[in-house]
N, C-alpha and C positions, 0 to 999 in steps of 0.2 A: 551367206551374206547374213550381216547384221543388221538389225533393226534399231535404229535410233528414233527417239521420241524427246519432245520438250516435255519438261518436268515442271509445272509452275510453281510447286512449292519449294524446289531446289534451285528455281531459277537458271537451268541449263540442261543439256542433253543427256539423256542416258540410255544407256543399250536396254532396249524391249525385249531381247531375245537373238538367237540365231536360227536361222534357215539353211537347212542340207538341200539343195536342189536336186541331187541325185536321188536321195533318199525321200525326198519330200517329207520331212521331220522339221517341226520347229519346236526349239529346244527353249525353255525360259528357268534362269535360276532366281529363285526368290529366298527371303528371308522371312520366318514365320512372323516377324514384327509387322509386314505388309499385309498380311491376311485381314481379309473382310470378315470379321469373326461374326457378324449375325448371320452370313450365309456360309460360313465355312468355306470361302473362296479368295480366290486370286484373280486379279483383273488383266485382261489384256486389252489393249488399246484398239478403239474400232477401226483407225487406221490401218493398223497391222493385219488385223483379221479381214479386212478387205483385200489387202495386199498378197495375205497368204491364200486366199480362194482364188485370186487370178492367177498365183503360182501354181495351184494343183496341190496345195498341202494334204497329206493324207494321214498326218498322225500329230499331235500336240503332247508333248512331255514337259511336266513341270519338276523342278527339283528343289527341293526344301535343302538347301544348302549347310543350314546350321543345326539341320536334324537328321541330314540323309536319308531323305524319303524322296522316292522318284514316284511321279504318279503319270499316267498317259491316258489318253483319249483317243478316239476316232476324230478326226475333223469334222466331218458330216454331222455326228452326232453332238460334238460339242455347238456346232454352229444351231442344230435344231433343239437344243435344250438351253442354251444360255440366255442370259436377261443383259440387256443393254442399259446401263444404269451410269449417272455421273454421280458420285458420292464427295462430299464436301469440297475440296478446292481441286479435284481431280480433273481429268479430261473423260469424256464419254467412253466406257470401257464394255465389254463382254466378261460378265461372272457367271462361273457354274460351280455349285459345290462339289466339294472332293468326293462326294459320295456317289458321282457319278464317274469318277475315276478309277482305272485299275492302279493298285500299287503294283509297281515293277520294279525290278532287278535294275542296278545302275551298272551301266556298260563299265568295263573295266579298262 
């Protein structure tokens, strides 16, 4: 399942990530330029997190596509530790510093 959200800055829908309903894993590809530097974190839109919770998500994976890094965290731990904020012209998002994630190997 592909999650699409409206990006106010771009004025169009963008892909927020992909959810595998069999493995219960949410995957989000990011570029380091979209990192919230003050927290060393990436955001996941509130509406996406709420839908993932309803669908029984178990794991979140974030891949920095321009650096080749893959990070993952248990969904429940993400919910427990993440903060809900709106920065700039963005939508309300959950942010969690990468220090809470485990650096993982990318699947081949």
